[in-house]
C-alpha positions as CSV (number, residue, x, y, z in Angstrom):
1,M,22.8,35.5,-99.1
2,E,25.5,32.8,-99.3
3,A,26.9,34.4,-102.5
4,Q,27.0,37.8,-100.7
5,L,28.7,36.3,-97.7
6,R,31.3,34.6,-100.0
7,T,31.9,37.9,-101.8
8,V,32.5,39.8,-98.6
9,L,34.7,37.1,-97.1
10,S,36.7,36.8,-100.4
11,A,37.3,40.6,-100.4
12,S,38.8,40.3,-96.9
13,N,41.6,38.1,-98.3
14,M,40.8,35.3,-95.9
15,D,42.0,31.8,-96.4
16,Q,39.6,29.8,-98.6
17,T,39.4,27.1,-95.9
18,A,38.4,29.7,-93.3
19,I,35.8,31.1,-95.6
20,V,34.2,27.7,-96.2
21,G,34.2,27.0,-92.5
22,I,32.6,30.3,-91.7
23,A,30.0,29.8,-94.4
24,A,29.2,26.3,-93.1
25,K,28.9,27.5,-89.5
26,L,26.6,30.3,-90.5
27,E,24.4,28.0,-92.6
28,E,24.3,25.5,-89.6
29,N,23.2,28.4,-87.2
30,L,20.6,29.6,-89.7
31,N,19.2,26.1,-90.1
32,S,19.1,25.6,-86.4
33,S,17.3,29.0,-85.9
34,N,14.8,28.2,-88.6
35,N,14.1,24.8,-87.0
36,S,13.6,26.4,-83.6
37,I,11.2,28.9,-85.1
38,K,9.2,26.2,-86.8
39,N,9.0,24.1,-83.6
40,L,7.8,27.2,-81.6
41,Q,5.2,27.9,-84.3
42,C,3.9,24.4,-84.0
43,K,3.8,24.6,-80.2
44,I,1.9,27.9,-80.4
45,A,-0.6,26.3,-82.9
46,H,-1.0,23.3,-80.6
47,M,-1.5,25.4,-77.5
48,S,-4.0,27.7,-79.2
49,K,-6.0,24.7,-80.3
50,A,-5.9,23.2,-76.8
51,R,-7.1,26.6,-75.4
52,K,-9.9,26.8,-77.9
53,D,-11.0,23.3,-77.2
54,L,-10.9,24.0,-73.5
55,L,-13.1,27.1,-73.9
56,Q,-15.6,25.2,-76.0
57,T,-15.9,22.4,-73.5
58,Y,-16.2,24.9,-70.6
59,E,-19.0,26.8,-72.5
60,A,-20.8,23.6,-73.2
61,K,-20.7,22.7,-69.5
62,Q,-22.0,26.2,-68.7
63,R,-24.9,25.8,-71.1
64,A,-25.6,22.3,-69.7
65,L,-25.8,23.7,-66.2
66,G,-27.9,26.7,-67.3
67,V,-25.2,29.3,-66.7
68,P,-25.3,32.0,-69.3
69,V,-22.2,31.8,-71.4
70,E,-21.9,35.6,-71.4
71,E,-20.9,35.5,-67.7
72,F,-17.6,33.9,-68.7
73,S,-16.8,34.7,-72.3
74,A,-13.2,34.3,-73.2
75,K,-12.4,34.9,-76.9
76,P,-10.3,32.4,-78.7
77,L,-6.8,33.6,-79.4
78,E,-5.8,34.3,-83.0
79,S,-2.7,32.5,-84.1
80,S,-0.3,34.5,-86.3
81,T,1.5,31.4,-87.5
82,A,1.2,30.5,-91.1
């Protein structure tokens, strides 16, 4: 992608310093976005696990009290993070 950007910017007859600056800023923004995505994916995974653990604890308490688990059966959420 960087090569394509440089090709487009070079064809625009822009100053080489400006091209380097634009490419650097774009790379910085892309890295920041990628880091934000990774952080959000980690938070989703953490929250999904916490929910699953909560449901397991709740169901264990239900069984211990003799309450049928089917009366409150929440399915664990599937995480789409890889």
